[in-house]
DOLUM-726596 format. One record per residue: residue in one letter; x, y, z of N, C-alpha, C, O in turn. Coordinates in pm, whole numbers, plus 50000, padded with zeros to 5 digits. Layout:
<nodes>
AXYZXYZXYZXYZ
...
</nodes>
This chain:
<nodes>
X719124982630734720264986430654721554983630731721634985130853
X722524979730657723814977030718724664989630715724294999630653
X725794989030784726705000430783727245003130644727475014530607
X727444992330566727944994030429726925001330342727285009730259
X725644998130361724605005030286724565019830322724405028430235
X724725022930449724735036830493725915044330433725775055830391
X727085037930430728265044330371728055046730223728445057230171
X727445037130155727185038630012726225050229987726425058129895
X725175051330069724215062330055724885075830080724595085630012
X725795076330178726525088630206727405092430088727485104230052
X728055082730026728895085529909728045090329793728445099429720
X726865084329775725985088529667725525103029686725405110429588
X725285107129809724855120829836725955130729807725685142029765
X727195126729828728325135729807728825135729664729675143929628
X728315126929583728715126329443728225138829371727035141829376
X729125146429304728715158729236727635156429131726765164929112
X727685145029065726675142128963725295141029026724315146028971
X725205134429140723925133129209723415146529261722215149229259
X724345154929308723945168229355723385176429240722395183529256
X724025175329123723575182729005722195177828961721325185828927
X722005164828962720705159228923719615163529019718505166828976
X719905163529148718885167629245718585182529232717435186629252
X719585190529199719365204829179718475207129058717565215529061
X718725199828951717895201128832716455196628858715505202828810
X716315185928935714965181228968714235191429054713035193529038
X714945197829143714325207629232714005220629157713015227229189
X714815224329059714595236928989713615235628873713135245728822
X713305223528831712395221428719711045228228738710625235728651
X710355225728848709055232328868709165247628874708255254628829
X710245252728929710415267328936710575273328797710025283928769
X711315266528711711465271228574710135270428499709835278928415
X709365260428529708065258728466707095269628508706215273428431
X707235274628630706325284928680706335297428592705285302928558
X707525301828555707645313828474706975312328339706265321328294
X707205301128275706605299128143705085297628153704365302528066
X704605291128257703155289528274702465303028298701285304628267
X703195312428353702625325628378702725334628256701775341828223
X703865334428188704145344128082703555340227946703075348827873
X703575327527912703145323327778701685326927749701425332127641
X700715324627838699345328827806699205343927787698395348427706
X699985351627860699915366227847700435370427710699805378427641
X701575365027671702165368527541701245364127427701005371827334
X700735351927434699845347027329698565355427321698075358327212
X698035359427435696845367927437697095381327371696275386027292
X698225387427401698555400527342698785399127192698295407427114
X699505388927151699775387127007698495384426929698265390426824
X697665375426980696415372426912695475384526913694815387226813
X695425391627025694595403727033695065414426936694245421026872
X696365416226924696905426026830696555422126687696185430626605
X696685409326656696345404626522694865407326491694525411826382
X693995404526589692565407226569692295422126552691485426026468
X692975430426630692785444826619693225450126483692525458226423
X694355445526436694845450126305693925445026194693605452426101
X693495432526205692645426526102691265433026097690695434625989
X690725436626212689365442026218689315457026239688225462826248
X690485463526248690565477926269689755482226391688885490926382
X690045475926505689275478626628690095485826734689755485026852
X691135492626698691955499726796692745489726878693455481326824
X692605490627010693315481327098692365472927182692745467227284
X691115472227137690075465327214690445450727241690475446527356
X690725442927137691015428827154692335426427226692475416727301
X693285435227205694565433727274694365434727425694915426727501
X693595444527468693355446427611692525434927668692835429827776
X691485430827596690635419927644691445407127658691375400427761
X692215403727555692975391227560694205392227651694695382027699
X694695404327676695735406127777695185402527914695835395427991
X693985407327945693365404228074693075389328085693305383328190
X692575383327977692325368827979693635361327998693685351628074
X694705365627931696015359227945696545360128086697135350628137
X696345371628150696785373328289696005363828381696585357528469
X694705362928360693885354028443694315339628424694475332328522
X694495335428300694915321628273696305319028331696545308528391
X697225328428313698585326828366698615325728517699325317328571
X697845334128585697805333728731697155320728778697585314828877
X696115316128706695475303528741696465291928727696545283428815
X697215291628617698235281228597699295281628707699685271328761
X699745293628741700735295728846700215290328979700925283129049
X698975293729012698345289429137698215274229141698455267929244
X697835268129027697675253729021699005246629048699035236729121
X700085251528990701395245329010701865247029153702405237729212
X701665258829211702055261229350701295251829443701885246129535
X700005250129421699215240829503699755226629490699875219529590
X700075222429367700595209029346701925207229417702165196929479
X702795217229409704095216329476703935215529627704645207929693
X703005223329681702765222929826702205209429869702575204329975
X701325203729788700775190429821701825179529809701795169929886
X702735180729716703815171029700704795171429817705395161229851
X704955183029879705915184529989705345179830122706095178430219
X704055177330130703445173030256703595158230277703135153030378
</nodes>
């Protein structure tokens, strides 16, 4: 690389637009983590509640599907964390 290339790279790093883009790229997986954890739990509770109301089973299905949602959410969370750690190596 020449000195001109190095100066150009330095200018690109200091460009506010590039900083914003890199921040969005870095925060994307973090934002995805929350949804991967919460969505299965919410869907499990909603579906379980619907089954309980439809079948008049108290809160049996809600509790069962809440636990399943938590397990699925934690598994998704763990999978993304492992992928992020492998990408950083």
